[in-house]
C-alpha angles and dihedrals in degrees: 000000000000129000132194133182119197136176109234112176110314100341138054118246130203125220119183139162119214119179091338095310119115119221120188138160147119126298089203091224137108093206115093094206092052090045090055091050091048092049090049091051092049090050091049091050092050092051092047090053091048090056096040094248122145118259109244115230111201099186137065105236113176120194120231095255091058092050091046092051091051090050093049091048090052089053095049091048094050120092123215108217100180113025115203 
């Protein structure tokens, strides 16, 4: 397995070979340290998929519909004591 990070234009790109398959693309960042972390995460995700392991998500990313539903529920559960 080989891995390479290169600056091409404005952004850094990753280029890696895993089990004879080439993976390449943009990291969409101008920071080399962040680009290395992104490439490492991509490599980890590829290896997890190859071995049928779940991809670990380390952040709580709610979609708009979930946030909207929470907001609407908070409105229906609130009580207006003195309407204007």
